[in-house]
Backbone of each chain as nested JSON, in Angstrom:
{
  "chains": [
    {"id": "A", "residues": [
      {"number": 1, "name": "MET", "atoms": {"N": [-1.294, 4.077, 25.476], "CA": [-0.96, 4.141, 25.1], "C": [-0.367, 3.46, 23.311]}},
      {"number": 2, "name": "ILE", "atoms": {"N": [-1.477, 3.135, 22.832], "CA": [-1.683, 2.649, 21.673], "C": [-1.661, 3.843, 21.005]}},
      {"number": 3, "name": "THR", "atoms": {"N": [-2.254, 5.093, 21.842], "CA": [-2.82, 6.223, 21.106], "C": [-1.444, 6.854, 20.225]}},
      {"number": 4, "name": "LEU", "atoms": {"N": [-0.71, 6.653, 22.147], "CA": [1.181, 7.757, 21.599], "C": [1.445, 6.692, 20.517]}},
      {"number": 5, "name": "VAL", "atoms": {"N": [1.549, 5.621, 20.278], "CA": [2.271, 4.845, 18.998], "C": [1.61, 5.311, 17.685]}},
      {"number": 6, "name": "LEU", "atoms": {"N": [0.657, 5.25, 17.894], "CA": [-0.123, 5.384, 16.355], "C": [0.057, 7.094, 16.018]}},
      {"number": 7, "name": "SER", "atoms": {"N": [-0.196, 8.187, 16.835], "CA": [0.235, 9.627, 16.792], "C": [2.057, 9.934, 16.698]}},
      {"number": 8, "name": "GLY", "atoms": {"N": [2.631, 9.332, 17.573], "CA": [3.595, 8.534, 17.242], "C": [4.792, 8.651, 15.579]}},
      {"number": 9, "name": "ILE", "atoms": {"N": [3.604, 7.551, 15.193], "CA": [4.325, 7.383, 13.838], "C": [3.953, 8.383, 12.813]}},
      {"number": 10, "name": "GLY", "atoms": {"N": [2.413, 8.706, 12.864], "CA": [2.126, 9.936, 12.309], "C": [2.909, 11.017, 12.497]}},
      {"number": 11, "name": "ALA", "atoms": {"N": [3.304, 11.942, 13.996], "CA": [4.418, 12.578, 13.26], "C": [5.055, 12.632, 13.214]}},
      {"number": 12, "name": "ALA", "atoms": {"N": [6.074, 11.442, 12.927], "CA": [7.077, 10.773, 12.284], "C": [7.377, 11.174, 11.031]}},
      {"number": 13, "name": "LEU", "atoms": {"N": [6.184, 10.883, 10.153], "CA": [5.271, 11.162, 9.046], "C": [5.234, 12.025, 8.234]}},
      {"number": 14, "name": "VAL", "atoms": {"N": [4.643, 13.127, 9.03], "CA": [4.651, 14.936, 8.993], "C": [6.111, 15.207, 9.086]}},
      {"number": 15, "name": "VAL", "atoms": {"N": [7.379, 13.84, 9.397], "CA": [7.873, 15.234, 9.808], "C": [9.168, 14.77, 8.782]}},
      {"number": 16, "name": "ILE", "atoms": {"N": [9.543, 13.744, 7.985], "CA": [9.89, 13.474, 7.13], "C": [8.675, 14.008, 5.642]}},
      {"number": 17, "name": "GLY", "atoms": {"N": [7.402, 14.13, 5.706], "CA": [7.087, 14.795, 5.053], "C": [7.995, 16.298, 4.841]}},
      {"number": 18, "name": "THR", "atoms": {"N": [7.464, 17.602, 6.055], "CA": [8.047, 18.455, 5.865], "C": [9.862, 18.279, 5.408]}},
      {"number": 19, "name": "VAL", "atoms": {"N": [10.32, 17.428, 5.899], "CA": [11.852, 17.68, 5.529], "C": [11.62, 17.807, 4.033]}},
      {"number": 20, "name": "GLY", "atoms": {"N": [11.03, 16.473, 3.226], "CA": [10.915, 16.717, 1.913], "C": [10.249, 17.555, 0.918]}},
      {"number": 21, "name": "ILE", "atoms": {"N": [9.757, 18.536, 1.653], "CA": [9.162, 19.666, 1.2], "C": [10.353, 20.672, 1.506]}},
      {"number": 22, "name": "LEU", "atoms": {"N": [11.056, 20.495, 2.221], "CA": [12.311, 22.186, 2.758], "C": [13.004, 21.495, 1.953]}},
      {"number": 23, "name": "ARG", "atoms": {"N": [13.468, 20.549, 1.405], "CA": [14.835, 19.645, 1.034], "C": [14.832, 19.761, -0.687]}},
      {"number": 24, "name": "LEU", "atoms": {"N": [14.074, 18.887, -1.488], "CA": [13.364, 18.677, -2.271], "C": [13.776, 19.344, -3.471]}},
      {"number": 25, "name": "GLY", "atoms": {"N": [14.194, 19.03, -4.586], "CA": [14.329, 20.242, -5.506], "C": [13.067, 20.38, -6.527]}},
      {"number": 26, "name": "ASP", "atoms": {"N": [12.316, 20.201, -7.045], "CA": [11.471, 20.796, -8.097], "C": [10.014, 20.564, -7.229]}},
      {"number": 27, "name": "VAL", "atoms": {"N": [9.17, 21.17, -8.337], "CA": [7.564, 21.065, -7.516], "C": [7.214, 19.116, -7.347]}},
      {"number": 28, "name": "TYR", "atoms": {"N": [7.261, 18.729, -8.482], "CA": [6.682, 17.502, -8.771], "C": [7.45, 16.379, -7.411]}},
      {"number": 29, "name": "SER", "atoms": {"N": [8.748, 16.907, -6.788], "CA": [9.09, 16.318, -5.846], "C": [8.92, 16.433, -4.655]}},
      {"number": 30, "name": "ARG", "atoms": {"N": [8.321, 17.589, -5.326], "CA": [7.977, 18.233, -3.036], "C": [6.904, 17.903, -2.905]}},
      {"number": 31, "name": "LEU", "atoms": {"N": [5.651, 17.41, -4.689], "CA": [4.628, 17.383, -4.098], "C": [4.91, 15.78, -3.93]}},
      {"number": 32, "name": "GLN", "atoms": {"N": [5.535, 15.138, -4.579], "CA": [5.628, 13.246, -4.294], "C": [5.785, 13.37, -2.189]}},
      {"number": 33, "name": "ALA", "atoms": {"N": [6.793, 14.201, -2.14], "CA": [7.063, 13.697, -0.391], "C": [5.514, 14.489, 0.337]}},
      {"number": 34, "name": "SER", "atoms": {"N": [5.74, 15.238, 0.27], "CA": [4.002, 16.394, 0.736], "C": [2.633, 14.838, 0.334]}},
      {"number": 35, "name": "GLY", "atoms": {"N": [2.372, 14.404, -0.296], "CA": [1.204, 14.38, -1.255], "C": [0.908, 12.783, -0.529]}},
      {"number": 36, "name": "VAL", "atoms": {"N": [1.497, 12.112, 0.309], "CA": [1.985, 10.656, 0.156], "C": [2.072, 10.851, 1.785]}},
      {"number": 37, "name": "SER", "atoms": {"N": [2.817, 11.197, 2.319], "CA": [3.435, 11.454, 4.18], "C": [1.83, 12.632, 4.612]}},
      {"number": 38, "name": "ASP", "atoms": {"N": [1.627, 13.599, 3.772], "CA": [1.156, 13.963, 4.905], "C": [-0.319, 13.457, 5.25]}},
      {"number": 39, "name": "SER", "atoms": {"N": [-1.333, 12.049, 4.02], "CA": [-1.987, 11.808, 4.213], "C": [-2.147, 10.894, 5.176]}},
      {"number": 40, "name": "ALA", "atoms": {"N": [-1.301, 9.774, 5.321], "CA": [-1.032, 8.314, 5.625], "C": [-0.567, 9.419, 7.629]}},
      {"number": 41, "name": "GLY", "atoms": {"N": [0.268, 10.652, 7.625], "CA": [0.825, 11.379, 8.809], "C": [-0.808, 11.881, 9.436]}},
      {"number": 42, "name": "THR", "atoms": {"N": [-1.237, 13.096, 8.484], "CA": [-3.336, 12.81, 9.373], "C": [-3.98, 11.571, 9.586]}},
      {"number": 43, "name": "ALA", "atoms": {"N": [-3.492, 10.496, 8.756], "CA": [-4.542, 9.703, 8.391], "C": [-4.028, 8.816, 10.453]}},
      {"number": 44, "name": "LEU", "atoms": {"N": [-2.988, 8.61, 10.081], "CA": [-2.449, 7.836, 11.955], "C": [-2.837, 8.689, 12.961]}},
      {"number": 45, "name": "VAL", "atoms": {"N": [-2.643, 9.796, 12.985], "CA": [-2.837, 10.599, 14.01], "C": [-4.141, 11.134, 14.347]}},
      {"number": 46, "name": "LEU", "atoms": {"N": [-5.394, 10.932, 13.722], "CA": [-7.015, 11.171, 13.272], "C": [-6.68, 9.906, 14.329]}},
      {"number": 47, "name": "ILE", "atoms": {"N": [-5.977, 8.628, 13.694], "CA": [-6.383, 7.151, 14.004], "C": [-6.417, 6.826, 15.644]}},
      {"number": 48, "name": "GLY", "atoms": {"N": [-4.965, 7.7, 15.694], "CA": [-5.152, 7.67, 17.814], "C": [-5.818, 8.052, 17.877]}},
      {"number": 49, "name": "LEU", "atoms": {"N": [-6.785, 9.154, 18.053], "CA": [-6.902, 10.231, 18.598], "C": [-8.395, 9.818, 18.48]}},
      {"number": 50, "name": "ILE", "atoms": {"N": [-9.174, 8.465, 17.452], "CA": [-10.443, 7.742, 17.403], "C": [-10.558, 6.628, 18.664]}},
      {"number": 51, "name": "VAL", "atoms": {"N": [-8.654, 5.779, 18.651], "CA": [-9.062, 5.159, 19.648], "C": [-8.903, 5.785, 21.299]}},
      {"number": 52, "name": "TRP", "atoms": {"N": [-7.837, 6.628, 21.636], "CA": [-8.063, 7.319, 22.637], "C": [-9.323, 7.462, 23.331]}},
      {"number": 53, "name": "GLY", "atoms": {"N": [-9.213, 6.178, 24.723], "CA": [-10.847, 6.731, 26.093], "C": [-11.759, 6.267, 25.59]}},
      {"number": 54, "name": "GLY", "atoms": {"N": [-11.771, 4.443, 24.553], "CA": [-12.54, 4.096, 24.715], "C": [-13.661, 4.519, 23.589]}},
      {"number": 55, "name": "TRP", "atoms": {"N": [-15.35, 4.13, 23.326], "CA": [-16.113, 4.846, 23.132], "C": [-16.808, 6.013, 23.462]}},
      {"number": 56, "name": "GLN", "atoms": {"N": [-16.398, 7.44, 22.913], "CA": [-16.627, 8.803, 23.299], "C": [-17.578, 9.202, 22.215]}},
      {"number": 57, "name": "SER", "atoms": {"N": [-18.892, 9.783, 22.079], "CA": [-19.574, 10.942, 22.119], "C": [-18.824, 11.049, 19.926]}},
      {"number": 58, "name": "HIS", "atoms": {"N": [-17.937, 12.206, 20.302], "CA": [-17.259, 13.101, 19.116], "C": [-16.358, 11.478, 18.982]}},
      {"number": 59, "name": "ASP", "atoms": {"N": [-16.461, 10.041, 18.858], "CA": [-15.415, 9.732, 17.953], "C": [-16.66, 9.916, 16.502]}},
      {"number": 60, "name": "ALA", "atoms": {"N": [-17.281, 9.785, 16.152], "CA": [-18.127, 9.544, 14.807], "C": [-17.747, 10.838, 14.083]}},
      {"number": 61, "name": "THR", "atoms": {"N": [-17.591, 12.223, 14.823], "CA": [-16.764, 13.233, 14.065], "C": [-15.569, 13.396, 12.9]}},
      {"number": 62, "name": "LEU", "atoms": {"N": [-14.609, 12.37, 14.782], "CA": [-13.23, 11.503, 13.764], "C": [-13.487, 10.907, 13.257]}},
      {"number": 63, "name": "VAL", "atoms": {"N": [-14.073, 9.908, 12.824], "CA": [-14.452, 9.277, 11.75], "C": [-15.054, 9.936, 9.981]}},
      {"number": 64, "name": "LEU", "atoms": {"N": [-15.892, 11.137, 10.546], "CA": [-15.774, 11.57, 9.503], "C": [-14.884, 12.56, 8.777]}},
      {"number": 65, "name": "LEU", "atoms": {"N": [-13.818, 13.097, 9.873], "CA": [-13.021, 13.521, 9.266], "C": [-11.847, 13.062, 9.067]}},
      {"number": 66, "name": "LEU", "atoms": {"N": [-12.127, 11.81, 9.009], "CA": [-10.382, 11.519, 8.579], "C": [-11.599, 10.154, 6.826]}},
      {"number": 67, "name": "VAL", "atoms": {"N": [-12.451, 10.279, 7.103], "CA": [-12.775, 10.423, 5.987], "C": [-12.797, 11.428, 5.082]}},
      {"number": 68, "name": "LEU", "atoms": {"N": [-12.9, 12.563, 5.332], "CA": [-12.786, 13.766, 4.729], "C": [-10.991, 13.814, 4.68]}},
      {"number": 69, "name": "VAL", "atoms": {"N": [-10.307, 13.318, 5.44], "CA": [-8.801, 14.068, 5.231], "C": [-8.453, 12.447, 3.629]}},
      {"number": 70, "name": "LEU", "atoms": {"N": [-8.298, 11.421, 3.943], "CA": [-8.789, 10.744, 2.705], "C": [-9.274, 10.942, 1.326]}},
      {"number": 71, "name": "LEU", "atoms": {"N": [-9.998, 11.245, 1.413], "CA": [-11.164, 11.621, 0.289], "C": [-10.272, 12.598, 0.012]}},
      {"number": 72, "name": "THR", "atoms": {"N": [-10.23, 13.941, -0.117], "CA": [-9.63, 15.114, -0.136], "C": [-7.553, 15.352, -0.369]}},
      {"number": 73, "name": "ASN", "atoms": {"N": [-6.782, 14.833, 0.105], "CA": [-6.07, 14.783, -0.215], "C": [-5.397, 14.171, -1.129]}},
      {"number": 74, "name": "PRO", "atoms": {"N": [-6.114, 12.925, -1.307], "CA": [-5.016, 13.31, -3.23], "C": [-5.624, 13.573, -4.323]}},
      {"number": 75, "name": "ILE", "atoms": {"N": [-6.872, 14.178, -4.364], "CA": [-7.075, 14.671, -4.992], "C": [-6.849, 16.431, -5.239]}},
      {"number": 76, "name": "ALA", "atoms": {"N": [-6.649, 17.169, -4.387], "CA": [-5.522, 18.529, -3.606], "C": [-4.421, 17.828, -4.787]}},
      {"number": 77, "name": "THR", "atoms": {"N": [-3.787, 16.686, -4.469], "CA": [-1.768, 17.243, -4.758], "C": [-2.334, 17.227, -6.493]}},
      {"number": 78, "name": "HIS", "atoms": {"N": [-3.382, 15.885, -6.954], "CA": [-3.236, 15.41, -8.542], "C": [-3.751, 16.774, -8.943]}},
      {"number": 79, "name": "SER", "atoms": {"N": [-4.202, 17.449, -8.91], "CA": [-5.017, 18.572, -9.752], "C": [-3.964, 19.916, -9.643]}},
      {"number": 80, "name": "ILE", "atoms": {"N": [-3.22, 20.293, -7.982], "CA": [-2.037, 20.957, -8.217], "C": [-0.755, 20.516, -9.355]}},
      {"number": 81, "name": "ALA", "atoms": {"N": [-0.513, 18.774, -9.744], "CA": [0.196, 18.954, -10.337], "C": [0.173, 18.553, -10.955]}},
      {"number": 82, "name": "LYS", "atoms": {"N": [-1.122, 18.338, -11.408], "CA": [-2.293, 18.45, -12.794], "C": [-2.065, 19.84, -13.681]}},
      {"number": 83, "name": "SER", "atoms": {"N": [-2.115, 20.506, -12.415], "CA": [-2.347, 22.563, -13.533], "C": [-1.159, 22.892, -13.802]}},
      {"number": 84, "name": "ALA", "atoms": {"N": [-0.062, 21.926, -12.579], "CA": [1.95, 22.895, -13.143], "C": [2.094, 22.16, -14.314]}},
      {"number": 85, "name": "PHE", "atoms": {"N": [1.793, 20.815, -14.42], "CA": [1.83, 20.051, -15.811], "C": [1.197, 20.552, -16.962]}},
      {"number": 86, "name": "THR", "atoms": {"N": [0.377, 20.981, -16.939], "CA": [-1.051, 21.574, -18.031], "C": [-0.618, 22.607, -17.995]}},
      {"number": 87, "name": "ARG", "atoms": {"N": [0.363, 24.111, -17.242], "CA": [1.316, 25.083, -18.346], "C": [2.394, 24.909, -18.896]}},
      {"number": 88, "name": "GLY", "atoms": {"N": [2.848, 23.911, -18.817], "CA": [4.048, 23.603, -19.072], "C": [5.423, 24.178, -18.348]}},
      {"number": 89, "name": "HIS", "atoms": {"N": [4.773, 23.69, -16.928], "CA": [6.428, 23.584, -15.855], "C": [6.939, 22.574, -16.136]}},
      {"number": 90, "name": "ARG", "atoms": {"N": [7.915, 22.182, -16.546], "CA": [8.711, 21.329, -16.473], "C": [9.797, 20.818, -15.381]}},
      {"number": 91, "name": "GLY", "atoms": {"N": [10.022, 21.243, -14.457], "CA": [10.461, 20.084, -12.519], "C": [11.747, 21.122, -13.032]}},
      {"number": 92, "name": "GLU", "atoms": {"N": [12.307, 22.318, -13.359], "CA": [13.971, 23.386, -13.228], "C": [14.042, 22.957, -12.216]}},
      {"number": 93, "name": "ARG", "atoms": {"N": [15.552, 21.992, -11.536], "CA": [15.608, 22.989, -9.968], "C": [15.577, 23.953, -9.696]}},
      {"number": 94, "name": "GLU", "atoms": {"N": [15.452, 24.488, -8.345], "CA": [16.462, 26.053, -8.628], "C": [17.406, 25.815, -8.279]}}
    ]},
    {"id": "B", "residues": [
      {"number": 1, "name": "MET", "atoms": {"N": [0.374, 13.051, 24.21], "CA": [0.122, 13.72, 23.338], "C": [0.421, 15.343, 23.15]}},
      {"number": 2, "name": "ALA", "atoms": {"N": [1.302, 16.167, 24.488], "CA": [1.86, 17.507, 24.127], "C": [3.202, 17.505, 23.13]}},
      {"number": 3, "name": "ILE", "atoms": {"N": [3.307, 16.651, 23.309], "CA": [4.797, 15.97, 23.097], "C": [4.271, 16.044, 20.71]}},
      {"number": 4, "name": "VAL", "atoms": {"N": [3.3, 15.305, 20.979], "CA": [3.047, 14.738, 18.609], "C": [1.892, 16.71, 18.733]}},
      {"number": 5, "name": "GLU", "atoms": {"N": [1.844, 16.693, 19.534], "CA": [1.506, 17.953, 19.705], "C": [2.582, 19.611, 19.023]}},
      {"number": 6, "name": "ALA", "atoms": {"N": [3.842, 19.598, 20.191], "CA": [4.613, 20.21, 19.395], "C": [5.64, 20.017, 18.407]}},
      {"number": 7, "name": "VAL", "atoms": {"N": [5.972, 18.813, 18.222], "CA": [6.158, 18.632, 17.086], "C": [5.221, 19.423, 15.628]}},
      {"number": 8, "name": "LEU", "atoms": {"N": [4.19, 18.448, 15.147], "CA": [3.508, 19.384, 14.18], "C": [2.66, 20.551, 14.034]}},
      {"number": 9, "name": "LEU", "atoms": {"N": [3.281, 21.17, 15.484], "CA": [3.251, 22.824, 15.403], "C": [4.654, 23.014, 14.949]}},
      {"number": 10, "name": "ALA", "atoms": {"N": [6.062, 22.702, 15.353], "CA": [6.849, 22.487, 14.666], "C": [7.168, 22.859, 13.094]}},
      {"number": 11, "name": "SER", "atoms": {"N": [7.006, 21.352, 12.488], "CA": [6.939, 21.413, 11.249], "C": [5.65, 21.892, 10.869]}},
      {"number": 12, "name": "LEU", "atoms": {"N": [4.577, 22.763, 10.756], "CA": [3.706, 24.334, 10.58], "C": [4.498, 25.103, 9.731]}},
      {"number": 13, "name": "ALA", "atoms": {"N": [5.128, 25.601, 11.007], "CA": [5.939, 26.553, 10.715], "C": [6.877, 26.594, 9.948]}},
      {"number": 14, "name": "ALA", "atoms": {"N": [7.568, 25.114, 10.052], "CA": [8.548, 24.476, 8.885], "C": [7.884, 24.706, 6.899]}},
      {"number": 15, "name": "VAL", "atoms": {"N": [7.26, 24.507, 7.244], "CA": [5.618, 24.44, 6.291], "C": [5.985, 25.861, 5.639]}},
      {"number": 16, "name": "LEU", "atoms": {"N": [5.315, 26.497, 6.584], "CA": [4.316, 28.039, 6.441], "C": [6.051, 28.484, 5.717]}},
      {"number": 17, "name": "TRP", "atoms": {"N": [7.595, 27.588, 5.889], "CA": [8.156, 29.06, 5.168], "C": [8.247, 29.004, 3.325]}},
      {"number": 18, "name": "ARG", "atoms": {"N": [8.207, 27.211, 3.546], "CA": [8.463, 27.183, 1.948], "C": [7.042, 27.685, 1.156]}},
      {"number": 19, "name": "LEU", "atoms": {"N": [5.507, 28.091, 1.872], "CA": [4.896, 28.96, 1.19], "C": [4.789, 31.12, 1.682]}},
      {"number": 20, "name": "PHE", "atoms": {"N": [6.389, 30.867, 1.983], "CA": [6.92, 31.805, 1.696], "C": [7.414, 32.478, 1.111]}},
      {"number": 21, "name": "ARG", "atoms": {"N": [8.508, 31.515, 0.388], "CA": [9.53, 31.895, -0.489], "C": [9.295, 31.212, -1.693]}},
      {"number": 22, "name": "GLY", "atoms": {"N": [8.584, 29.973, -1.408], "CA": [8.356, 28.618, -2.656], "C": [8.69, 30.033, -4.462]}},
      {"number": 23, "name": "PRO", "atoms": {"N": [9.442, 29.15, -5.195], "CA": [9.596, 29.965, -6.625], "C": [8.127, 29.976, -7.614]}},
      {"number": 24, "name": "THR", "atoms": {"N": [7.882, 29.3, -7.61], "CA": [6.619, 28.961, -8.158], "C": [5.33, 29.327, -7.487]}},
      {"number": 25, "name": "ALA", "atoms": {"N": [4.526, 29.42, -7.677], "CA": [2.542, 29.159, -7.097], "C": [2.545, 27.605, -6.834]}},
      {"number": 26, "name": "TRP", "atoms": {"N": [2.695, 26.957, -7.659], "CA": [2.772, 25.849, -7.162], "C": [3.108, 24.867, -6.521]}},
      {"number": 27, "name": "ASP", "atoms": {"N": [4.397, 25.542, -5.696], "CA": [4.836, 25.747, -4.612], "C": [4.67, 26.047, -3.193]}},
      {"number": 28, "name": "ARG", "atoms": {"N": [3.944, 27.162, -3.425], "CA": [2.842, 27.555, -2.213], "C": [1.764, 26.968, -2.512]}},
      {"number": 29, "name": "LEU", "atoms": {"N": [0.994, 26.805, -3.266], "CA": [-0.185, 25.964, -3.462], "C": [0.305, 24.581, -2.468]}},
      {"number": 30, "name": "LEU", "atoms": {"N": [1.019, 24.027, -2.994], "CA": [1.316, 22.707, -2.177], "C": [1.892, 22.755, -1.065]}},
      {"number": 31, "name": "ALA", "atoms": {"N": [2.233, 24.13, 0.158], "CA": [2.16, 24.22, 1.07], "C": [1.338, 24.795, 1.781]}},
      {"number": 32, "name": "TYR", "atoms": {"N": [0.372, 24.97, 1.256], "CA": [-0.873, 25.582, 1.96], "C": [-1.923, 24.678, 2.038]}},
      {"number": 33, "name": "ASN", "atoms": {"N": [-2.012, 23.155, 1.546], "CA": [-2.317, 22.389, 1.223], "C": [-1.732, 21.266, 2.384]}},
      {"number": 34, "name": "SER", "atoms": {"N": [-0.528, 21.272, 2.865], "CA": [0.772, 20.29, 4.026], "C": [0.254, 21.245, 4.866]}},
      {"number": 35, "name": "ALA", "atoms": {"N": [-0.059, 22.732, 4.996], "CA": [-0.217, 23.75, 6.217], "C": [-1.482, 22.917, 7.029]}},
      {"number": 36, "name": "SER", "atoms": {"N": [-2.666, 23.236, 6.404], "CA": [-3.962, 22.864, 6.578], "C": [-3.8, 21.571, 6.46]}},
      {"number": 37, "name": "ASN", "atoms": {"N": [-3.483, 20.338, 6.717], "CA": [-3.448, 19.063, 7.164], "C": [-2.711, 18.863, 8.44]}},
      {"number": 38, "name": "ARG", "atoms": {"N": [-1.206, 19.664, 8.648], "CA": [-0.986, 20.088, 9.42], "C": [-1.765, 20.689, 10.825]}},
      {"number": 39, "name": "VAL", "atoms": {"N": [-2.655, 21.707, 10.395], "CA": [-3.507, 22.534, 10.836], "C": [-4.848, 21.464, 11.682]}},
      {"number": 40, "name": "VAL", "atoms": {"N": [-5.405, 20.223, 10.66], "CA": [-6.622, 20.41, 11.268], "C": [-5.703, 18.424, 12.151]}},
      {"number": 41, "name": "ALA", "atoms": {"N": [-4.817, 18.05, 12.254], "CA": [-4.319, 17.704, 13.058], "C": [-4.352, 18.325, 14.107]}},
      {"number": 42, "name": "VAL", "atoms": {"N": [-3.765, 19.577, 14.606], "CA": [-3.519, 20.15, 15.999], "C": [-5.075, 20.829, 16.582]}},
      {"number": 43, "name": "LEU", "atoms": {"N": [-5.396, 20.878, 15.037], "CA": [-7.415, 20.772, 16.281], "C": [-7.647, 19.492, 16.673]}},
      {"number": 44, "name": "ALA", "atoms": {"N": [-7.86, 18.46, 15.866], "CA": [-8.242, 17.459, 16.424], "C": [-7.336, 16.349, 17.922]}},
      {"number": 45, "name": "ILE", "atoms": {"N": [-6.293, 17.246, 17.738], "CA": [-5.962, 16.897, 19.01], "C": [-6.037, 17.589, 20.454]}},
      {"number": 46, "name": "ALA", "atoms": {"N": [-6.046, 18.605, 19.869], "CA": [-6.564, 19.913, 20.985], "C": [-7.453, 19.301, 21.287]}},
      {"number": 47, "name": "ALA", "atoms": {"N": [-9.18, 19.29, 20.755], "CA": [-10.283, 18.634, 20.586], "C": [-10.501, 17.824, 21.624]}},
      {"number": 48, "name": "VAL", "atoms": {"N": [-9.586, 16.832, 21.372], "CA": [-9.615, 15.1, 22.224], "C": [-9.173, 16.013, 23.2]}},
      {"number": 49, "name": "THR", "atoms": {"N": [-7.911, 16.333, 23.342], "CA": [-7.39, 16.272, 24.714], "C": [-7.799, 17.36, 25.685]}},
      {"number": 50, "name": "ALA", "atoms": {"N": [-8.57, 18.502, 25.525], "CA": [-9.196, 19.665, 26.41], "C": [-10.864, 18.722, 25.879]}},
      {"number": 51, "name": "ASN", "atoms": {"N": [-11.087, 17.911, 25.907], "CA": [-12.78, 17.405, 25.718], "C": [-13.523, 18.658, 25.117]}},
      {"number": 52, "name": "ARG", "atoms": {"N": [-13.274, 19.472, 24.172], "CA": [-14.15, 20.62, 24.289], "C": [-14.433, 20.1, 22.647]}},
      {"number": 53, "name": "SER", "atoms": {"N": [-15.847, 19.364, 22.119], "CA": [-16.444, 19.271, 21.024], "C": [-16.131, 19.459, 19.453]}},
      {"number": 54, "name": "ALA", "atoms": {"N": [-16.516, 21.169, 20.589], "CA": [-16.943, 22.124, 19.244], "C": [-15.348, 22.392, 18.039]}},
      {"number": 55, "name": "LEU", "atoms": {"N": [-14.032, 22.15, 18.421], "CA": [-13.42, 22.404, 17.33], "C": [-13.133, 21.226, 16.882]}},
      {"number": 56, "name": "LEU", "atoms": {"N": [-13.735, 19.936, 16.974], "CA": [-14.272, 18.695, 15.874], "C": [-14.677, 19.431, 14.303]}},
      {"number": 57, "name": "ASP", "atoms": {"N": [-15.904, 20.561, 15.233], "CA": [-16.676, 21.001, 13.81], "C": [-16.273, 22.035, 12.962]}},
      {"number": 58, "name": "VAL", "atoms": {"N": [-15.273, 22.594, 13.812], "CA": [-14.281, 23.376, 13.335], "C": [-13.202, 22.635, 12.23]}},
      {"number": 59, "name": "ALA", "atoms": {"N": [-13.381, 22.067, 12.664], "CA": [-11.396, 21.419, 11.363], "C": [-12.0, 19.857, 10.497]}},
      {"number": 60, "name": "VAL", "atoms": {"N": [-13.393, 20.028, 10.82], "CA": [-14.592, 19.804, 9.899], "C": [-14.395, 20.961, 8.709]}},
      {"number": 61, "name": "VAL", "atoms": {"N": [-15.068, 21.245, 9.143], "CA": [-15.156, 22.695, 8.045], "C": [-14.154, 23.28, 7.303]}},
      {"number": 62, "name": "TYR", "atoms": {"N": [-13.266, 23.772, 7.985], "CA": [-11.486, 24.062, 7.631], "C": [-11.108, 22.871, 6.431]}},
      {"number": 63, "name": "VAL", "atoms": {"N": [-11.352, 21.684, 6.58], "CA": [-10.803, 20.727, 5.78], "C": [-11.923, 20.991, 4.487]}},
      {"number": 64, "name": "ALA", "atoms": {"N": [-13.648, 21.619, 4.822], "CA": [-14.165, 21.139, 3.482], "C": [-13.637, 22.624, 2.593]}},
      {"number": 65, "name": "LEU", "atoms": {"N": [-13.63, 24.011, 2.794], "CA": [-13.695, 24.524, 3.09], "C": [-11.961, 25.549, 1.883]}},
      {"number": 66, "name": "GLY", "atoms": {"N": [-10.642, 24.737, 2.881], "CA": [-9.18, 24.234, 1.923], "C": [-9.318, 23.715, 1.227]}},
      {"number": 67, "name": "PHE", "atoms": {"N": [-9.663, 22.573, 1.125], "CA": [-9.635, 21.705, -0.491], "C": [-10.841, 21.918, -1.23]}},
      {"number": 68, "name": "LEU", "atoms": {"N": [-12.054, 23.076, -1.074], "CA": [-12.289, 24.177, -1.958], "C": [-11.285, 24.96, -2.465]}},
      {"number": 69, "name": "GLY", "atoms": {"N": [-10.536, 25.823, -2.092], "CA": [-8.93, 27.097, -2.284], "C": [-8.401, 26.422, -2.856]}},
      {"number": 70, "name": "ILE", "atoms": {"N": [-8.211, 25.361, -2.623], "CA": [-6.706, 24.755, -3.502], "C": [-7.511, 23.843, -4.977]}},
      {"number": 71, "name": "ILE", "atoms": {"N": [-8.682, 22.916, -4.681], "CA": [-8.422, 23.389, -6.313], "C": [-9.21, 23.994, -7.368]}},
      {"number": 72, "name": "ILE", "atoms": {"N": [-9.479, 25.429, -6.473], "CA": [-10.428, 26.785, -7.382], "C": [-9.313, 28.03, -8.082]}},
      {"number": 73, "name": "LEU", "atoms": {"N": [-8.168, 27.446, -6.803], "CA": [-7.259, 27.513, -7.443], "C": [-5.841, 26.732, -7.996]}},
      {"number": 74, "name": "ALA", "atoms": {"N": [-6.106, 25.839, -7.958], "CA": [-5.328, 25.014, -9.115], "C": [-5.852, 25.267, -11.001]}},
      {"number": 75, "name": "ARG", "atoms": {"N": [-7.455, 25.055, -10.866], "CA": [-7.82, 24.979, -11.31], "C": [-7.636, 26.945, -12.51]}},
      {"number": 76, "name": "PHE", "atoms": {"N": [-7.957, 27.804, -11.743], "CA": [-7.421, 28.873, -12.392], "C": [-6.419, 29.031, -12.814]}},
      {"number": 77, "name": "MET", "atoms": {"N": [-4.834, 28.514, -11.939], "CA": [-3.717, 28.704, -12.851], "C": [-3.501, 28.053, -14.107]}},
      {"number": 78, "name": "GLU", "atoms": {"N": [-4.188, 26.62, -13.613], "CA": [-4.489, 25.97, -14.914], "C": [-4.881, 26.697, -16.122]}},
      {"number": 79, "name": "ARG", "atoms": {"N": [-5.929, 27.64, -15.757], "CA": [-6.294, 27.993, -17.494], "C": [-5.76, 29.61, -17.668]}},
      {"number": 80, "name": "GLY", "atoms": {"N": [-4.309, 30.15, -17.108], "CA": [-3.989, 30.683, -17.196], "C": [-4.31, 31.793, -16.138]}},
      {"number": 81, "name": "GLY", "atoms": {"N": [-3.745, 31.666, -15.136], "CA": [-4.055, 32.666, -14.124], "C": [-3.035, 33.238, -13.897]}},
      {"number": 82, "name": "ALA", "atoms": {"N": [-2.764, 33.783, -12.842], "CA": [-1.401, 34.312, -12.2], "C": [-0.322, 33.353, -12.328]}},
      {"number": 83, "name": "ASN", "atoms": {"N": [0.725, 33.901, -12.512], "CA": [2.626, 33.086, -12.556], "C": [2.889, 33.017, -11.995]}},
      {"number": 84, "name": "ARG", "atoms": {"N": [2.97, 33.895, -10.471], "CA": [4.158, 33.775, -9.854], "C": [3.806, 33.519, -8.962]}}
    ]}
  ]
}
């Protein structure tokens, strides 16, 4: 039950991020929509999977996966934004 | 859990549309980042519900290689790579 609630919240965040990626106007707005909601949504889905079914042998791998996602996602978003800004992209609306 | 998996797969397809269409290269890069996140979540759900721990190792490697590719491509475009 807790698994379903946590994963449902995570999936709702992912759907909100998808709508932001598809509908927003320029690169930086899309980066904000994807960078905030993706890490939170994926992390909530993974936490829900850790809670599933008590302590199992693959929970340590899930914790490693959670730490990796939470570490690498902000760095990737920041790197993309820095790359776009350094190249002089100033967010023209399409 | 099947509902969550279906929702994640549908949003993966929607994000792939931005990857196909995106006006600038950075749009494609961020769409690739989001798509790899969704793939990792779907892989984790499939691994836990089908009780196959090997898929979790695949997901760990996928996260590492996707992060490496995004960082390398972003640095490449930052120093004057392809613009389109």
